[in-house]
N, C-alpha and C positions, 0 to 999 in steps of 0.2 A: 290741646283742649282738657279742661279738668271736669271731673264729675262732682264738684262741689255745688251745693245749692246756692242760690244768689242770696245776698243779704236780705232782701226782702222776704224770701222764703224762711231762712233762719228766724228772722224776727216774727214772723207768723206762727212758727212752731213754737217759740218762747211764749207767746201770747196763749197758746193752747195748753201747752204742757208746763203749767207753772208749778213750781215748787209746792209739794204736797199732794198734787194730783196723783191718782193712781193708774196703773196699767197691768194688763194680764198678758202674759205669753200664751199664744194660741197655737203655735207649731214649734217643734224642735228647732234650736239654733243650729246654725251651720259650724259654730265653734265646737271643736272636738273635746275641748278641755273643761267645758262648763258641765255642771251637774244640773242646771236649770231646765225645767221640762214644762210642758204645756199646761196651764193652769196656775203655775206659779205667779205671784203678784208682787208688785213693787210700788214703792212711793218715789214720784219723781223728785230729783234734788236739782235739776236744772237742764239745759240745753246748751251743748257746747257751740263753738265757733264753726264746727262743720254741720251742725243741725242734728247732731246725735243727742238722744236723750239719756241723760245721767239718771242711773236709778239705784235705789237702795232697796234690794229685794229683802222679802220677809225672811228668807232663809240665811241672810247675812251677806250674800254676794254684793258687789258693787259693780256689776258688768253692765255696760250701756246698751241701749237699743240703738239700731240702725235702721231708720225707716227705709223701706224699699228692699232691705235684706232681711230683717227680722220681722216675723208675722206676730202681731199684738193688737190688742183693743184697748181703748181709752176707757177707763172706769169713771172718769170725773173726779171730782173731790171728796165724794161721799163713798166710794167703793163700789157703786152700782153701775151697771153698764149706762152709757149714754146713747139714747135712741139717734138714728141717722147715720 
């Protein structure tokens, strides 16, 4: 059994996290090699076939977010938090 999301779940994620959307890290990442920290923001560049969110971080990093592993919030397309 794999832990990959269904095709429908990936497509739903792609519909929400469109390129140009903004996200903000809300907790430290488990990756010991990243310098990203809570409060860092990124522009979404896409969603890969595994449902991971590809990001261009404001600090220059391109590390992706893994939903269910990384803690972050969706800021929408204008940079302000989305209610709900």
